[in-house]
C-alpha positions in Angstrom: 29.8 -69.4 -3.9 26.6 -67.5 -3.8 27.7 -65.8 -0.6 30.9 -64.8 -2.2 29.1 -63.3 -5.2 26.8 -61.3 -2.9 29.7 -60.0 -0.9 31.5 -59.0 -4.1 28.4 -57.2 -5.4 28.0 -55.4 -2.0 31.6 -54.3 -2.0 31.3 -53.0 -5.6 28.2 -51.0 -4.9 29.8 -49.6 -1.8 32.9 -48.5 -3.8 30.6 -47.0 -6.5 28.6 -45.0 -3.9 31.8 -43.7 -2.3 33.0 -42.6 -5.7 29.8 -40.7 -6.3 30.1 -38.9 -2.9 33.7 -38.0 -3.8 32.6 -36.5 -7.2 29.8 -34.6 -5.5 32.1 -33.2 -2.8 34.7 -32.1 -5.5 31.9 -30.6 -7.6 30.6 -28.7 -4.5 34.1 -27.3 -3.8 34.4 -26.1 -7.4 30.9 -24.4 -7.2 31.8 -22.8 -3.9 35.0 -21.4 -5.3 33.2 -19.6 -8.1 32.4 -15.9 -7.5 28.8 -15.2 -6.5 27.3 -12.7 -8.9 24.8 -10.3 -7.4 22.1 -9.0 -9.7 23.2 -6.0 -11.7 22.2 -2.7 -10.1 19.5 -0.8 -12.0 20.9 2.4 -13.5 19.7 5.6 -11.9 19.0 9.2 -12.6 19.9 11.2 -9.5 19.1 14.9 -9.5 19.7 17.4 -6.7 17.8 20.6 -6.9 19.4 23.5 -5.0 17.2 26.5 -4.7 18.0 30.1 -3.6 15.3 31.1 -1.1 16.4 34.7 -0.5 13.8 37.4 -0.8 13.8 37.8 -4.6 13.2 34.2 -5.3 9.4 33.8 -4.9 8.9 33.4 -8.6 11.6 30.7 -8.8 9.9 28.6 -6.1 6.6 29.0 -7.9 8.1 27.7 -11.1 9.8 24.8 -9.3 6.5 23.7 -7.7 4.8 23.7 -11.1 7.7 22.1 -13.1 8.5 19.2 -10.8 6.1 17.0 -12.6 7.2 17.9 -16.0 10.9 17.3 -15.0 10.0 13.9 -13.6 7.9 13.0 -16.7 10.9 13.8 -18.9 13.2 11.7 -16.8 10.6 8.9 -16.8 11.0 8.6 -20.6 14.7 7.8 -20.3 15.9 4.3 -21.4 19.3 2.7 -21.5 20.7 0.9 -24.5 19.1 -2.4 -23.5 15.7 -0.6 -22.9 16.1 -0.8 -19.1 14.2 2.1 -17.5 16.4 3.8 -14.8 15.2 4.6 -11.3 14.7 8.2 -10.5 15.7 9.8 -7.3 15.4 13.5 -6.5 16.9 15.6 -3.6 16.1 19.1 -2.6 18.2 21.8 -0.8 17.6 25.4 0.1 20.3 28.0 0.5 20.3 31.7 1.3 18.0 31.7 4.4 19.5 33.7 7.2 17.6 31.6 9.8 19.5 28.4 8.8 22.7 27.5 10.6 25.5 29.9 9.8 28.2 27.2 10.4 26.7 25.3 7.5 26.7 28.3 5.2 22.9 28.9 5.6 22.4 25.6 3.7 19.7 23.1 4.6 18.8 19.7 3.2 15.0 19.6 2.7 15.0 16.1 1.3 17.7 13.4 0.6 17.4 11.4 -2.5 13.8 10.1 -2.6 11.3 8.4 -4.9 8.4 9.8 -2.8 7.2 12.4 -5.2 4.2 13.5 -3.1 6.5 14.3 -0.2 8.8 16.1 -2.5 6.0 18.2 -4.0 4.8 19.0 -0.4 8.3 20.1 0.5 8.3 22.5 -2.5 5.0 24.0 -1.5 6.3 24.5 2.1 9.3 26.6 0.9 9.3 30.2 1.9 11.6 33.0 1.0 13.7 35.0 3.5 16.6 37.3 3.1 20.1 35.9 3.5 23.6 35.3 2.0 23.6 32.9 -1.0 26.7 30.6 -0.8 26.7 28.7 -4.0 30.0 26.8 -3.5 28.9 25.7 -0.1 25.5 24.3 -1.1 27.0 22.4 -4.0 29.8 21.0 -1.8 27.3 20.1 0.9 25.0 18.2 -1.5 27.9 16.3 -2.9 29.0 15.3 0.6 25.7 14.5 2.2 23.8 12.7 -0.5 24.3 9.0 -1.4 25.4 9.3 -5.0 25.5 6.0 -7.0 28.9 4.9 -8.2 29.7 4.3 -11.8 29.3 6.1 -15.1 26.1 4.3 -16.1 24.1 6.6 -13.8 23.1 10.2 -14.8 24.0 12.2 -11.7 23.2 15.9 -11.9 22.9 19.1 -9.8 20.7 22.0 -10.8 21.6 25.1 -8.8 19.3 28.1 -9.4 19.6 31.6 -7.9 21.1 35.1 -8.4 23.7 37.3 -6.7 27.4 36.6 -7.0 28.3 32.9 -7.4 31.6 33.4 -5.5 30.0 34.3 -2.1 31.0 32.4 1.0 34.2 31.0 2.5 34.1 27.7 0.6 35.4 28.5 -2.9 33.4 26.9 -5.8 36.5 25.2 -7.2 36.6 22.9 -4.2 33.0 21.9 -4.9 33.8 21.4 -8.6 36.7 19.1 -7.8 34.5 16.9 -5.7 31.8 16.9 -8.5 34.3 15.7 -11.0 35.6 13.0 -8.7 32.0 11.7 -8.2 31.0 12.0 -11.8 28.3 14.6 -11.0 27.4 17.3 -13.6 26.7 20.7 -12.1 24.3 23.0 -14.0 23.9 26.7 -13.1 20.6 28.5 -13.7 20.9 32.2 -13.2 17.7 34.1 -12.4 18.0 37.2 -14.5 19.4 38.3 -17.8 22.4 36.4 -19.3 24.9 39.2 -19.1 24.2 39.8 -15.4 24.7 36.0 -14.9 28.1 36.2 -16.5 29.1 39.3 -14.4 28.0 37.4 -11.3 30.2 34.4 -12.3 27.4 31.8 -12.9 29.1 30.8 -16.2 32.0 29.1 -14.4 30.2 25.7 -14.6 32.7 24.4 -17.2 35.0 23.7 -14.2 32.2 21.7 -12.5 32.1 18.7 -14.8 31.1 20.2 -18.2 27.7 21.4 -17.0 25.5 24.0 -18.6 25.0 27.7 -17.8 21.6 29.1 -18.6 19.5 32.0 -17.4 15.8 32.2 -16.8 13.2 34.8 -15.9 12.2 33.7 -12.4 9.2 35.9 -12.5 7.8 34.6 -15.7 4.2 33.6 -15.4 3.7 29.8 -15.4 2.7 28.7 -18.9 -0.9 27.4 -18.3 -2.2 26.4 -21.7 -5.7 24.8 -21.5 -6.3 21.7 -23.6 -9.4 19.8 -24.6 -8.0 16.8 -22.7 -7.5 18.4 -19.2 -10.9 17.5 -17.7 -10.5 13.9 -19.0 -7.1 13.7 -17.2 -8.6 15.0 -14.0 -11.5 12.5 -14.2 -9.1 9.6 -14.7 -7.1 10.8 -11.8 -10.1 10.5 -9.5 -10.7 6.9 -10.7 -7.0 6.2 -10.2 -7.0 7.4 -6.6 -9.9 5.0 -5.9 -7.5 2.1 -6.6 -5.2 2.9 -3.6 -5.5 0.9 -0.4 -3.6 2.5 2.5 -1.9 0.2 5.0 0.6 0.5 7.9 1.2 3.2 10.3 1.8 5.9 7.6 -0.9 4.7 5.2 -3.7 7.1 6.2 -1.4 10.1 6.4 0.2 9.3 3.0 -3.1 8.9 1.3 -4.1 12.3 2.7 -0.9 13.8 1.3 -1.7 12.4 -2.1 -5.0 14.1 -2.2 -3.5 17.3 -0.8 -0.9 17.5 -3.5 -3.6 16.9 -6.1 -5.5 19.8 -4.8 -2.5 22.2 -4.4 -1.2 21.5 -7.8 -4.6 22.1 -9.3 -4.8 25.4 -7.5 -1.4 26.3 -8.8 -2.3 25.7 -12.4 -4.2 23.2 -14.5 -1.1 22.4 -16.5 0.8 21.5 -13.3 -2.1 19.3 -12.2 -2.3 17.6 -15.6 1.4 17.0 -15.6 1.1 15.5 -12.1 -1.6 13.1 -13.4 0.6 12.0 -16.3 3.3 11.1 -13.8 0.9 9.3 -11.5 -0.1 7.2 -14.6 3.5 5.9 -14.9 4.0 2.9 -12.6 7.8 3.0 -13.1 8.2 6.4 -11.5 5.2 7.0 -9.3 5.5 4.2 -6.7 4.0 4.0 -3.2 4.7 0.5 -2.0 5.6 1.8 1.5 1.9 2.6 2.1 -0.3 1.3 -0.7 -1.2 -2.4 -0.6 -1.6 -2.6 -4.4 1.9 -1.2 -5.2 3.4 -3.3 -2.3 2.1 -6.6 -3.7 3.2 -5.7 -7.2 6.7 -4.8 -5.9 6.9 -8.1 -3.9 5.7 -10.1 -6.9 3.0 -11.9 -4.8 0.3 -11.2 -2.3 1.8 -13.3 0.5 2.2 -10.2 2.7 -1.6 -10.1 3.0 -1.3 -13.3 5.1 0.5 -11.4 7.8 -0.6 -7.8 7.5 -2.2 -6.2 10.5 -5.8 -5.8 9.4 -6.2 -2.9 11.9 -3.9 -0.8 9.8 -6.3 -1.0 6.8 -9.2 1.4 6.2 -12.0 0.7 8.6 -14.2 -0.6 5.8 -11.7 -3.4 5.1 -10.7 -4.5 8.6 -13.4 -7.2 8.8 -12.7 -8.8 5.4 -11.2 -12.2 5.2 -7.6 -12.4 3.9 -8.9 -14.3 0.9 -11.4 -11.5 0.0 -8.6 -9.0 0.6 -6.4 -10.7 -1.9 -9.2 -10.8 -4.4 -9.8 -7.0 -3.9 -6.1 -6.2 -4.4 -6.1 -8.2 -7.7 -9.1 -6.3 -8.9 -7.6 -2.9 -7.9 -4.3 -3.9 -9.6 -6.1 -4.6 -12.9 -8.2 -1.4 -12.6 -5.1 0.7 -12.0 -3.2 -0.9 -14.9 -6.1 -0.1 -17.3 -6.4 3.4 -16.0 -2.7 4.1 -16.3 -2.8 2.9 -20.0 -5.7 5.3 -20.6 -3.9 8.2 -18.9 -0.9 7.6 -21.1 -3.1 7.6 -24.2 -4.9 10.8 -23.3 -1.7 12.5 -22.2 -0.1 11.7 -25.6 -2.9 13.6 -27.3 -2.6 16.4 -24.7 1.2 16.7 -25.3 0.7 16.8 -29.1 -1.8 19.6 -28.6 0.6 21.5 -26.4 3.5 21.2 -28.8 1.4 22.7 -31.5 0.2 25.6 -29.3 3.8 26.3 -28.0 5.1 26.5 -31.5 2.4 29.2 -32.2 3.4 31.1 -29.2 7.2 30.6 -29.5 7.9 33.9 -31.2 5.8 35.9 -28.7 7.8 34.5 -25.7 11.0 36.1 -24.5 13.3 34.6 -21.9 13.0 30.9 -21.0 11.4 29.6 -17.8 12.6 26.8 -15.5 10.6 24.2 -17.4 12.3 24.8 -20.8 15.8 25.2 -19.3 15.7 22.0 -17.2 14.0 19.9 -19.9 16.6 20.8 -22.5 19.5 20.2 -20.2 18.3 16.7 -19.1 17.7 15.6 -22.7 21.1 16.7 -23.8 23.1 15.3 -20.8 21.4 12.0 -20.3 23.1 10.6 -23.4 26.5 10.9 -21.6 25.3 8.1 -19.4 24.1 6.0 -22.4 20.5 7.0 -21.8 18.1 8.2 -24.4 15.0 10.3 -23.9 12.6 10.2 -26.8 
């Protein structure tokens, strides 16, 4: 009788276990049949800057060098409806250089979409003017074809083409470029370097066919607006402290750190305003990121310091190569905290600086004539970003 009861209990438990396995298998099939949702892609601001580099455009290039940081700073203030901060990518093209390949319409890509702002600044400083034919339709079409534009209407995708001479030059008609811009959801803005009436005569106002973009004109030879403020020296002092928080690593680390210092120096030599604008961007961790060569940014991007366990210590600065990995992790944590505090201080000082500049610019508004590149691009970005459900305060 006892043996029979034990056997019955054993059979009952076996049946129950088999039932559980069956339920689990069916549940697994159901789970496997559900669609796997990938994380939502972060919205982007993608801007392609197309610059005429023919002989008359030295002033345009000078303005572009100075206004890169202001443009990026404006973009960095963008937020989507759910307060998500979009990623910023900028590309650079030159056109109108006779030494470029004639088969490509004298168009050359200087930089594909990048977040490496130091390299982009360096590329702008390396631009030189040289006489040639300016094929606007060709450079727009080339940038639309070559660049990796993000899909979807939640991204603000924009082209700024600046130059002079007739917009209709070249074998590729601008309407072909406009059709592709509309298809890809890219807004094309034309910036004529000269007076507005000449721009209309040279057909630069045909942008309405390029995805409801803007036509504006600037004085490319206008002197860069370099208004001194009581906060400039404080910004530069904070920048020196900020630079001390970077730890170069990898094959490109030393070279990239040198480029960072070089761009600090060149922007300062260009104008104090440009240098201070650059510092304000460097103080924003969401847009000035160097995780490809800086150990602090790399660990923040990774969300942990695990990479320090495997990093080649010989790729670090000589003073750190003999440190233990535990000490190196401690140093990175310290530098991360220092940088965060400095960035907050830069933001605070820059707010005072911007308030001062707004007041000064209002005083000088009536004395100024034609707009420069800074005013034109800043106004366009703020007006157009809302089309992609972004706001710029």
